[in-house]
PDB file of N, CA, C and O in Angstrom, chain B, residues numbered from 101:
ATOM      1  N   MET B 101     134.999  88.187 107.679  1.00  0.00           N
ATOM      2  CA  MET B 101     135.049  86.789 107.094  1.00  0.00           C
ATOM      3  C   MET B 101     135.010  85.757 108.451  1.00  0.00           C
ATOM      4  O   MET B 101     135.792  85.911 109.389  1.00  0.00           O
ATOM      5  N   LYS B 102     134.293  85.009 108.423  1.00  0.00           N
ATOM      6  CA  LYS B 102     133.951  83.840 109.546  1.00  0.00           C
ATOM      7  C   LYS B 102     135.396  82.724 109.323  1.00  0.00           C
ATOM      8  O   LYS B 102     135.910  82.284 108.295  1.00  0.00           O
ATOM      9  N   ILE B 103     135.650  82.579 110.415  1.00  0.00           N
ATOM     10  CA  ILE B 103     136.762  81.187 110.289  1.00  0.00           C
ATOM     11  C   ILE B 103     136.016  80.091 110.510  1.00  0.00           C
ATOM     12  O   ILE B 103     135.142  80.004 111.372  1.00  0.00           O
ATOM     13  N   PRO B 104     136.478  78.896 109.430  1.00  0.00           N
ATOM     14  CA  PRO B 104     135.595  77.971 109.403  1.00  0.00           C
ATOM     15  C   PRO B 104     135.959  77.171 110.820  1.00  0.00           C
ATOM     16  O   PRO B 104     137.058  77.302 111.359  1.00  0.00           O
ATOM     17  N   ARG B 105     134.953  76.367 111.329  1.00  0.00           N
ATOM     18  CA  ARG B 105     135.120  75.655 112.587  1.00  0.00           C
ATOM     19  C   ARG B 105     135.300  74.127 112.593  1.00  0.00           C
ATOM     20  O   ARG B 105     135.420  73.379 113.564  1.00  0.00           O
ATOM     21  N   ASN B 106     135.291  73.816 111.176  1.00  0.00           N
ATOM     22  CA  ASN B 106     135.561  72.550 111.049  1.00  0.00           C
ATOM     23  C   ASN B 106     136.851  72.144 110.267  1.00  0.00           C
ATOM     24  O   ASN B 106     136.763  71.171 109.519  1.00  0.00           O
ATOM     25  N   LEU B 107     138.057  72.813 110.376  1.00  0.00           N
ATOM     26  CA  LEU B 107     139.363  72.658 109.940  1.00  0.00           C
ATOM     27  C   LEU B 107     140.198  72.159 110.628  1.00  0.00           C
ATOM     28  O   LEU B 107     140.391  72.715 111.709  1.00  0.00           O
ATOM     29  N   THR B 108     140.958  71.025 110.323  1.00  0.00           N
ATOM     30  CA  THR B 108     141.991  70.072 110.855  1.00  0.00           C
ATOM     31  C   THR B 108     143.105  70.676 110.963  1.00  0.00           C
ATOM     32  O   THR B 108     143.263  71.691 110.284  1.00  0.00           O
ATOM     33  N   GLY B 109     144.069  70.264 111.757  1.00  0.00           N
ATOM     34  CA  GLY B 109     145.178  70.701 111.807  1.00  0.00           C
ATOM     35  C   GLY B 109     146.049  70.464 110.416  1.00  0.00           C
ATOM     36  O   GLY B 109     146.789  71.320 109.931  1.00  0.00           O
ATOM     37  N   LEU B 110     145.875  69.450 109.993  1.00  0.00           N
ATOM     38  CA  LEU B 110     146.762  69.114 108.815  1.00  0.00           C
ATOM     39  C   LEU B 110     146.218  69.862 107.428  1.00  0.00           C
ATOM     40  O   LEU B 110     146.924  70.028 106.433  1.00  0.00           O
ATOM     41  N   GLU B 111     144.779  70.296 107.554  1.00  0.00           N
ATOM     42  CA  GLU B 111     144.402  70.813 106.646  1.00  0.00           C
ATOM     43  C   GLU B 111     144.927  72.342 106.652  1.00  0.00           C
ATOM     44  O   GLU B 111     145.428  72.778 105.615  1.00  0.00           O
ATOM     45  N   LEU B 112     144.807  73.320 108.007  1.00  0.00           N
ATOM     46  CA  LEU B 112     145.310  74.242 108.234  1.00  0.00           C
ATOM     47  C   LEU B 112     146.824  74.452 107.734  1.00  0.00           C
ATOM     48  O   LEU B 112     147.064  75.548 107.228  1.00  0.00           O
ATOM     49  N   ILE B 113     148.099  73.314 107.843  1.00  0.00           N
ATOM     50  CA  ILE B 113     148.920  73.385 107.490  1.00  0.00           C
ATOM     51  C   ILE B 113     149.215  73.565 105.957  1.00  0.00           C
ATOM     52  O   ILE B 113     150.149  74.252 105.544  1.00  0.00           O
ATOM     53  N   LYS B 114     148.361  72.905 105.176  1.00  0.00           N
ATOM     54  CA  LYS B 114     148.219  72.843 103.890  1.00  0.00           C
ATOM     55  C   LYS B 114     148.049  74.202 103.235  1.00  0.00           C
ATOM     56  O   LYS B 114     148.726  74.611 102.292  1.00  0.00           O
ATOM     57  N   LEU B 115     146.970  74.918 103.902  1.00  0.00           N
ATOM     58  CA  LEU B 115     146.442  76.283 103.715  1.00  0.00           C
ATOM     59  C   LEU B 115     147.730  77.264 103.788  1.00  0.00           C
ATOM     60  O   LEU B 115     147.941  78.114 102.923  1.00  0.00           O
ATOM     61  N   LEU B 116     148.679  77.032 105.060  1.00  0.00           N
ATOM     62  CA  LEU B 116     149.683  77.988 105.208  1.00  0.00           C
ATOM     63  C   LEU B 116     150.787  77.720 104.309  1.00  0.00           C
ATOM     64  O   LEU B 116     151.614  78.631 104.281  1.00  0.00           O
ATOM     65  N   LYS B 117     151.063  76.587 103.466  1.00  0.00           N
ATOM     66  CA  LYS B 117     152.022  76.407 102.604  1.00  0.00           C
ATOM     67  C   LYS B 117     152.549  77.650 101.493  1.00  0.00           C
ATOM     68  O   LYS B 117     153.707  77.780 101.096  1.00  0.00           O
ATOM     69  N   PRO B 118     151.673  78.294 101.209  1.00  0.00           N
ATOM     70  CA  PRO B 118     151.866  79.554 100.449  1.00  0.00           C
ATOM     71  C   PRO B 118     152.639  80.515 101.070  1.00  0.00           C
ATOM     72  O   PRO B 118     153.434  81.125 100.355  1.00  0.00           O
ATOM     73  N   PHE B 119     152.573  80.813 102.373  1.00  0.00           N
ATOM     74  CA  PHE B 119     153.119  81.525 103.131  1.00  0.00           C
ATOM     75  C   PHE B 119     154.618  80.942 103.604  1.00  0.00           C
ATOM     76  O   PHE B 119     155.202  81.446 104.563  1.00  0.00           O
ATOM     77  N   GLY B 120     155.093  80.007 102.958  1.00  0.00           N
ATOM     78  CA  GLY B 120     156.471  79.313 102.940  1.00  0.00           C
ATOM     79  C   GLY B 120     156.405  78.234 104.508  1.00  0.00           C
ATOM     80  O   GLY B 120     157.380  77.755 105.086  1.00  0.00           O
ATOM     81  N   TYR B 121     155.363  78.129 104.779  1.00  0.00           N
ATOM     82  CA  TYR B 121     155.554  77.226 106.249  1.00  0.00           C
ATOM     83  C   TYR B 121     155.656  75.562 105.634  1.00  0.00           C
ATOM     84  O   TYR B 121     155.110  75.052 104.656  1.00  0.00           O
ATOM     85  N   GLU B 122     156.578  75.001 106.637  1.00  0.00           N
ATOM     86  CA  GLU B 122     156.734  73.756 106.465  1.00  0.00           C
ATOM     87  C   GLU B 122     156.645  72.948 107.708  1.00  0.00           C
ATOM     88  O   GLU B 122     156.880  73.563 108.748  1.00  0.00           O
ATOM     89  N   ALA B 123     156.344  71.663 107.801  1.00  0.00           N
ATOM     90  CA  ALA B 123     156.639  71.061 108.806  1.00  0.00           C
ATOM     91  C   ALA B 123     157.990  70.669 109.418  1.00  0.00           C
ATOM     92  O   ALA B 123     158.662  69.932 108.696  1.00  0.00           O
ATOM     93  N   VAL B 124     158.417  70.938 110.354  1.00  0.00           N
ATOM     94  CA  VAL B 124     160.019  70.577 110.814  1.00  0.00           C
ATOM     95  C   VAL B 124     159.924  69.369 111.713  1.00  0.00           C
ATOM     96  O   VAL B 124     160.849  68.561 111.634  1.00  0.00           O
ATOM     97  N   ARG B 125     158.922  69.126 112.569  1.00  0.00           N
ATOM     98  CA  ARG B 125     158.637  68.093 113.370  1.00  0.00           C
ATOM     99  C   ARG B 125     157.861  67.874 114.355  1.00  0.00           C
ATOM    100  O   ARG B 125     157.811  68.736 115.232  1.00  0.00           O
ATOM    101  N   GLN B 126     157.101  66.747 114.469  1.00  0.00           N
ATOM    102  CA  GLN B 126     156.116  66.340 115.269  1.00  0.00           C
ATOM    103  C   GLN B 126     156.432  65.752 116.658  1.00  0.00           C
ATOM    104  O   GLN B 126     157.369  64.958 116.740  1.00  0.00           O
ATOM    105  N   THR B 127     155.711  66.087 117.778  1.00  0.00           N
ATOM    106  CA  THR B 127     155.846  65.300 118.691  1.00  0.00           C
ATOM    107  C   THR B 127     154.584  65.455 119.535  1.00  0.00           C
ATOM    108  O   THR B 127     154.062  66.435 120.067  1.00  0.00           O
ATOM    109  N   GLY B 128     154.220  63.964 119.470  1.00  0.00           N
ATOM    110  CA  GLY B 128     152.670  63.549 119.915  1.00  0.00           C
ATOM    111  C   GLY B 128     151.651  64.100 118.617  1.00  0.00           C
ATOM    112  O   GLY B 128     151.750  63.921 117.403  1.00  0.00           O
ATOM    113  N   SER B 129     150.851  64.688 119.263  1.00  0.00           N
ATOM    114  CA  SER B 129     149.714  65.175 118.248  1.00  0.00           C
ATOM    115  C   SER B 129     149.916  66.561 117.992  1.00  0.00           C
ATOM    116  O   SER B 129     149.006  67.289 117.595  1.00  0.00           O
ATOM    117  N   HIS B 130     151.103  66.957 118.210  1.00  0.00           N
ATOM    118  CA  HIS B 130     151.360  68.478 117.810  1.00  0.00           C
ATOM    119  C   HIS B 130     152.555  68.653 116.709  1.00  0.00           C
ATOM    120  O   HIS B 130     153.657  68.135 116.887  1.00  0.00           O
ATOM    121  N   ILE B 131     152.283  69.309 115.734  1.00  0.00           N
ATOM    122  CA  ILE B 131     153.210  69.621 114.540  1.00  0.00           C
ATOM    123  C   ILE B 131     153.779  70.934 114.630  1.00  0.00           C
ATOM    124  O   ILE B 131     153.080  71.946 114.593  1.00  0.00           O
ATOM    125  N   ARG B 132     155.077  70.951 114.751  1.00  0.00           N
ATOM    126  CA  ARG B 132     156.142  71.987 114.556  1.00  0.00           C
ATOM    127  C   ARG B 132     156.166  72.690 113.254  1.00  0.00           C
ATOM    128  O   ARG B 132     156.589  71.953 112.364  1.00  0.00           O
ATOM    129  N   ILE B 133     155.857  73.849 112.866  1.00  0.00           N
ATOM    130  CA  ILE B 133     155.899  74.483 111.505  1.00  0.00           C
ATOM    131  C   ILE B 133     156.714  75.962 111.787  1.00  0.00           C
ATOM    132  O   ILE B 133     156.743  76.675 112.790  1.00  0.00           O
ATOM    133  N   GLN B 134     157.412  76.109 110.342  1.00  0.00           N
ATOM    134  CA  GLN B 134     158.213  77.098 110.383  1.00  0.00           C
ATOM    135  C   GLN B 134     158.369  77.623 108.922  1.00  0.00           C
ATOM    136  O   GLN B 134     158.178  76.850 107.984  1.00  0.00           O
ATOM    137  N   THR B 135     158.711  78.917 108.717  1.00  0.00           N
ATOM    138  CA  THR B 135     158.879  79.799 107.462  1.00  0.00           C
ATOM    139  C   THR B 135     159.978  80.470 107.832  1.00  0.00           C
ATOM    140  O   THR B 135     160.324  80.588 109.008  1.00  0.00           O
ATOM    141  N   MET B 136     160.773  81.090 106.559  1.00  0.00           N
ATOM    142  CA  MET B 136     161.745  81.839 106.348  1.00  0.00           C
ATOM    143  C   MET B 136     161.360  83.125 105.833  1.00  0.00           C
ATOM    144  O   MET B 136     162.046  84.124 106.053  1.00  0.00           O
ATOM    145  N   GLN B 137     160.258  83.157 105.132  1.00  0.00           N
ATOM    146  CA  GLN B 137     159.722  84.437 104.818  1.00  0.00           C
ATOM    147  C   GLN B 137     159.139  85.388 105.759  1.00  0.00           C
ATOM    148  O   GLN B 137     158.202  85.192 106.533  1.00  0.00           O
ATOM    149  N   ASN B 138     159.956  86.650 105.546  1.00  0.00           N
ATOM    150  CA  ASN B 138     159.751  88.018 106.406  1.00  0.00           C
ATOM    151  C   ASN B 138     160.630  87.545 107.938  1.00  0.00           C
ATOM    152  O   ASN B 138     160.252  87.923 109.047  1.00  0.00           O
ATOM    153  N   GLY B 139     161.462  86.940 107.781  1.00  0.00           N
ATOM    154  CA  GLY B 139     162.235  86.543 108.945  1.00  0.00           C
ATOM    155  C   GLY B 139     161.885  84.989 109.420  1.00  0.00           C
ATOM    156  O   GLY B 139     160.960  84.386 108.876  1.00  0.00           O
ATOM    157  N   GLN B 140     162.592  84.450 110.349  1.00  0.00           N
ATOM    158  CA  GLN B 140     162.025  83.051 110.787  1.00  0.00           C
ATOM    159  C   GLN B 140     161.058  83.133 111.929  1.00  0.00           C
ATOM    160  O   GLN B 140     161.074  83.909 112.885  1.00  0.00           O
ATOM    161  N   HIS B 141     160.157  82.111 111.618  1.00  0.00           N
ATOM    162  CA  HIS B 141     158.861  82.169 112.551  1.00  0.00           C
ATOM    163  C   HIS B 141     158.286  80.586 112.634  1.00  0.00           C
ATOM    164  O   HIS B 141     158.062  79.813 111.702  1.00  0.00           O
ATOM    165  N   TYR B 142     158.144  80.401 113.940  1.00  0.00           N
ATOM    166  CA  TYR B 142     157.501  79.034 114.089  1.00  0.00           C
ATOM    167  C   TYR B 142     156.326  79.235 114.832  1.00  0.00           C
ATOM    168  O   TYR B 142     156.138  80.095 115.694  1.00  0.00           O
ATOM    169  N   GLU B 143     155.328  78.127 114.315  1.00  0.00           N
ATOM    170  CA  GLU B 143     154.196  77.853 115.310  1.00  0.00           C
ATOM    171  C   GLU B 143     154.192  76.359 115.434  1.00  0.00           C
ATOM    172  O   GLU B 143     154.869  75.552 114.797  1.00  0.00           O
ATOM    173  N   THR B 144     153.167  76.104 116.518  1.00  0.00           N
ATOM    174  CA  THR B 144     152.866  74.688 116.740  1.00  0.00           C
ATOM    175  C   THR B 144     150.960  74.604 116.706  1.00  0.00           C
ATOM    176  O   THR B 144     150.085  75.168 117.365  1.00  0.00           O
ATOM    177  N   ILE B 145     150.950  73.636 115.623  1.00  0.00           N
ATOM    178  CA  ILE B 145     149.825  73.398 115.266  1.00  0.00           C
ATOM    179  C   ILE B 145     149.216  71.995 115.952  1.00  0.00           C
ATOM    180  O   ILE B 145     149.861  70.947 115.979  1.00  0.00           O
ATOM    181  N   PRO B 146     148.268  72.103 116.338  1.00  0.00           N
ATOM    182  CA  PRO B 146     147.715  70.657 117.104  1.00  0.00           C
ATOM    183  C   PRO B 146     146.963  69.756 115.886  1.00  0.00           C
ATOM    184  O   PRO B 146     146.060  70.259 115.217  1.00  0.00           O
ATOM    185  N   ARG B 147     147.424  68.393 115.673  1.00  0.00           N
ATOM    186  CA  ARG B 147     146.743  67.654 114.827  1.00  0.00           C
ATOM    187  C   ARG B 147     145.487  67.299 115.598  1.00  0.00           C
ATOM    188  O   ARG B 147     145.523  66.341 116.371  1.00  0.00           O
ATOM    189  N   HIS B 148     144.491  67.936 115.455  1.00  0.00           N
ATOM    190  CA  HIS B 148     143.129  67.544 116.067  1.00  0.00           C
ATOM    191  C   HIS B 148     142.458  67.614 114.881  1.00  0.00           C
ATOM    192  O   HIS B 148     142.904  68.090 113.837  1.00  0.00           O
ATOM    193  N   ASP B 149     140.975  66.953 115.122  1.00  0.00           N
ATOM    194  CA  ASP B 149     139.932  67.119 114.210  1.00  0.00           C
ATOM    195  C   ASP B 149     138.532  67.407 114.793  1.00  0.00           C
ATOM    196  O   ASP B 149     137.775  66.511 115.165  1.00  0.00           O
ATOM    197  N   PRO B 150     138.208  68.889 114.851  1.00  0.00           N
ATOM    198  CA  PRO B 150     138.621  69.748 114.088  1.00  0.00           C
ATOM    199  C   PRO B 150     139.315  70.853 115.234  1.00  0.00           C
ATOM    200  O   PRO B 150     138.721  71.130 116.276  1.00  0.00           O
ATOM    201  N   ILE B 151     140.396  71.323 114.948  1.00  0.00           N
ATOM    202  CA  ILE B 151     141.070  72.554 115.994  1.00  0.00           C
ATOM    203  C   ILE B 151     139.698  73.393 116.618  1.00  0.00           C
ATOM    204  O   ILE B 151     138.692  73.765 116.014  1.00  0.00           O
ATOM    205  N   LYS B 152     140.071  73.543 118.098  1.00  0.00           N
ATOM    206  CA  LYS B 152     139.307  74.440 118.790  1.00  0.00           C
ATOM    207  C   LYS B 152     139.369  75.840 118.380  1.00  0.00           C
ATOM    208  O   LYS B 152     140.442  76.433 118.273  1.00  0.00           O
ATOM    209  N   ILE B 153     138.193  76.397 118.139  1.00  0.00           N
ATOM    210  CA  ILE B 153     138.406  77.836 117.530  1.00  0.00           C
ATOM    211  C   ILE B 153     139.323  78.762 118.190  1.00  0.00           C
ATOM    212  O   ILE B 153     140.088  79.428 117.493  1.00  0.00           O
ATOM    213  N   GLY B 154     139.326  78.898 119.739  1.00  0.00           N
ATOM    214  CA  GLY B 154     139.999  79.756 120.161  1.00  0.00           C
ATOM    215  C   GLY B 154     141.505  79.504 119.976  1.00  0.00           C
ATOM    216  O   GLY B 154     142.332  80.415 119.932  1.00  0.00           O
ATOM    217  N   THR B 155     141.795  78.193 119.870  1.00  0.00           N
ATOM    218  CA  THR B 155     143.128  77.509 119.558  1.00  0.00           C
ATOM    219  C   THR B 155     143.467  78.121 118.023  1.00  0.00           C
ATOM    220  O   THR B 155     144.581  78.630 117.896  1.00  0.00           O
ATOM    221  N   LEU B 156     142.610  78.103 116.897  1.00  0.00           N
ATOM    222  CA  LEU B 156     142.782  78.421 115.724  1.00  0.00           C
ATOM    223  C   LEU B 156     142.930  79.820 115.752  1.00  0.00           C
ATOM    224  O   LEU B 156     143.935  80.151 115.123  1.00  0.00           O
ATOM    225  N   ASN B 157     142.281  80.824 116.267  1.00  0.00           N
ATOM    226  CA  ASN B 157     142.144  82.242 116.265  1.00  0.00           C
ATOM    227  C   ASN B 157     143.507  82.563 116.625  1.00  0.00           C
ATOM    228  O   ASN B 157     144.147  83.428 116.028  1.00  0.00           O
ATOM    229  N   ASN B 158     143.956  81.898 117.569  1.00  0.00           N
ATOM    230  CA  ASN B 158     145.403  82.590 118.276  1.00  0.00           C
ATOM    231  C   ASN B 158     146.441  82.180 117.240  1.00  0.00           C
ATOM    232  O   ASN B 158     147.184  83.082 116.854  1.00  0.00           O
ATOM    233  N   ILE B 159     146.604  81.020 116.751  1.00  0.00           N
ATOM    234  CA  ILE B 159     147.553  80.779 115.504  1.00  0.00           C
ATOM    235  C   ILE B 159     147.464  81.742 114.700  1.00  0.00           C
ATOM    236  O   ILE B 159     148.454  82.429 114.449  1.00  0.00           O
ATOM    237  N   LEU B 160     146.182  81.992 114.106  1.00  0.00           N
ATOM    238  CA  LEU B 160     145.922  83.286 112.901  1.00  0.00           C
ATOM    239  C   LEU B 160     146.358  84.264 113.432  1.00  0.00           C
ATOM    240  O   LEU B 160     147.128  84.940 112.749  1.00  0.00           O
ATOM    241  N   LYS B 161     146.093  84.661 114.642  1.00  0.00           N
ATOM    242  CA  LYS B 161     146.790  86.177 115.052  1.00  0.00           C
ATOM    243  C   LYS B 161     148.165  86.058 115.076  1.00  0.00           C
ATOM    244  O   LYS B 161     148.805  86.959 114.535  1.00  0.00           O
ATOM    245  N   ASN B 162     148.794  85.078 115.621  1.00  0.00           N
ATOM    246  CA  ASN B 162     150.538  85.191 115.684  1.00  0.00           C
ATOM    247  C   ASN B 162     150.956  85.322 114.106  1.00  0.00           C
ATOM    248  O   ASN B 162     151.727  86.206 113.732  1.00  0.00           O
ATOM    249  N   ILE B 163     150.435  84.459 113.304  1.00  0.00           N
ATOM    250  CA  ILE B 163     150.684  84.290 111.862  1.00  0.00           C
ATOM    251  C   ILE B 163     150.523  85.683 111.296  1.00  0.00           C
ATOM    252  O   ILE B 163     151.310  86.132 110.462  1.00  0.00           O
ATOM    253  N   ALA B 164     149.468  86.372 111.773  1.00  0.00           N
ATOM    254  CA  ALA B 164     148.913  87.652 110.614  1.00  0.00           C
ATOM    255  C   ALA B 164     149.990  88.752 111.489  1.00  0.00           C
ATOM    256  O   ALA B 164     150.327  89.712 110.795  1.00  0.00           O
ATOM    257  N   GLU B 165     150.429  88.743 112.561  1.00  0.00           N
ATOM    258  CA  GLU B 165     151.314  89.469 113.108  1.00  0.00           C
ATOM    259  C   GLU B 165     152.737  89.340 112.563  1.00  0.00           C
ATOM    260  O   GLU B 165     153.474  90.308 112.375  1.00  0.00           O
ATOM    261  N   HIS B 166     153.063  88.065 112.323  1.00  0.00           N
ATOM    262  CA  HIS B 166     154.449  88.022 111.746  1.00  0.00           C
ATOM    263  C   HIS B 166     154.434  88.511 110.321  1.00  0.00           C
ATOM    264  O   HIS B 166     155.461  89.107 109.995  1.00  0.00           O
ATOM    265  N   PHE B 167     153.507  88.395 109.402  1.00  0.00           N
ATOM    266  CA  PHE B 167     153.414  89.145 108.310  1.00  0.00           C
ATOM    267  C   PHE B 167     152.782  90.383 108.303  1.00  0.00           C
ATOM    268  O   PHE B 167     152.159  90.733 107.301  1.00  0.00           O
ATOM    269  N   ASP B 168     152.851  91.019 109.186  1.00  0.00           N
ATOM    270  CA  ASP B 168     152.169  92.754 109.323  1.00  0.00           C
ATOM    271  C   ASP B 168     150.780  92.824 108.506  1.00  0.00           C
ATOM    272  O   ASP B 168     150.420  93.693 107.713  1.00  0.00           O
ATOM    273  N   LEU B 169     150.103  91.662 108.924  1.00  0.00           N
ATOM    274  CA  LEU B 169     148.812  91.606 108.418  1.00  0.00           C
ATOM    275  C   LEU B 169     147.619  91.529 109.469  1.00  0.00           C
ATOM    276  O   LEU B 169     147.776  90.987 110.563  1.00  0.00           O
ATOM    277  N   SER B 170     146.527  92.050 109.108  1.00  0.00           N
ATOM    278  CA  SER B 170     145.509  91.878 110.118  1.00  0.00           C
ATOM    279  C   SER B 170     144.632  90.682 110.161  1.00  0.00           C
ATOM    280  O   SER B 170     144.310  90.230 109.062  1.00  0.00           O
ATOM    281  N   LYS B 171     144.195  90.099 111.197  1.00  0.00           N
ATOM    282  CA  LYS B 171     143.837  88.702 111.346  1.00  0.00           C
ATOM    283  C   LYS B 171     142.699  88.405 110.085  1.00  0.00           C
ATOM    284  O   LYS B 171     142.480  87.320 109.546  1.00  0.00           O
ATOM    285  N   GLU B 172     142.174  89.476 109.852  1.00  0.00           N
ATOM    286  CA  GLU B 172     140.837  89.296 108.851  1.00  0.00           C
ATOM    287  C   GLU B 172     141.530  89.161 107.198  1.00  0.00           C
ATOM    288  O   GLU B 172     141.118  88.337 106.381  1.00  0.00           O
ATOM    289  N   GLU B 173     142.589  90.095 106.941  1.00  0.00           N
ATOM    290  CA  GLU B 173     143.133  89.657 105.768  1.00  0.00           C
ATOM    291  C   GLU B 173     143.882  88.579 105.865  1.00  0.00           C
ATOM    292  O   GLU B 173     143.996  88.026 104.771  1.00  0.00           O
ATOM    293  N   LEU B 174     144.468  88.024 106.764  1.00  0.00           N
ATOM    294  CA  LEU B 174     145.064  86.528 106.604  1.00  0.00           C
ATOM    295  C   LEU B 174     143.822  85.494 106.189  1.00  0.00           C
ATOM    296  O   LEU B 174     143.885  84.631 105.313  1.00  0.00           O
ATOM    297  N   ALA B 175     142.517  85.843 107.157  1.00  0.00           N
ATOM    298  CA  ALA B 175     141.587  84.936 106.941  1.00  0.00           C
ATOM    299  C   ALA B 175     141.121  84.896 105.480  1.00  0.00           C
ATOM    300  O   ALA B 175     140.791  83.841 104.939  1.00  0.00           O
ATOM    301  N   LYS B 176     141.107  86.109 104.851  1.00  0.00           N
ATOM    302  CA  LYS B 176     140.662  86.330 103.730  1.00  0.00           C
ATOM    303  C   LYS B 176     141.424  85.671 102.399  1.00  0.00           C
ATOM    304  O   LYS B 176     140.980  85.121 101.391  1.00  0.00           O
ATOM    305  N   GLN B 177     142.542  85.925 102.779  1.00  0.00           N
ATOM    306  CA  GLN B 177     143.974  85.011 102.067  1.00  0.00           C
ATOM    307  C   GLN B 177     143.618  83.434 102.095  1.00  0.00           C
ATOM    308  O   GLN B 177     143.282  82.783 101.106  1.00  0.00           O
ATOM    309  N   LEU B 178     143.727  83.039 103.148  1.00  0.00           N
ATOM    310  CA  LEU B 178     143.341  81.743 103.699  1.00  0.00           C
ATOM    311  C   LEU B 178     142.181  80.910 103.069  1.00  0.00           C
ATOM    312  O   LEU B 178     142.253  79.897 102.372  1.00  0.00           O
ATOM    313  N   PHE B 179     141.218  81.528 103.450  1.00  0.00           N
ATOM    314  CA  PHE B 179     139.786  80.739 103.189  1.00  0.00           C
ATOM    315  C   PHE B 179     138.907  81.224 102.020  1.00  0.00           C
ATOM    316  O   PHE B 179     137.754  80.812 101.903  1.00  0.00           O
ATOM    317  N   GLU B 180     139.369  81.965 101.291  1.00  0.00           N
ATOM    318  CA  GLU B 180     138.433  82.558 100.034  1.00  0.00           C
ATOM    319  C   GLU B 180     138.955  81.676  98.823  1.00  0.00           C
ATOM    320  O   GLU B 180     138.483  81.833  97.697  1.00  0.00           O
TER     321      GLU B 180
END
């Protein structure tokens, strides 16, 4: 599945809510989110429009590893 190239940081945070992620703080243009599902996990999301594809790819890889999914499985759940 192709990763969307026009996704903003705020849109990504909304898509991650079903995985238990909530914004805990913001410093400048970066928002720190956390989940307690499957153990505690933090991720920093840039509040950019759009998020650069390499940055988005790395964020999705980290989240997929936390939930023991492949990046493709996570992308399918988020973007379909």
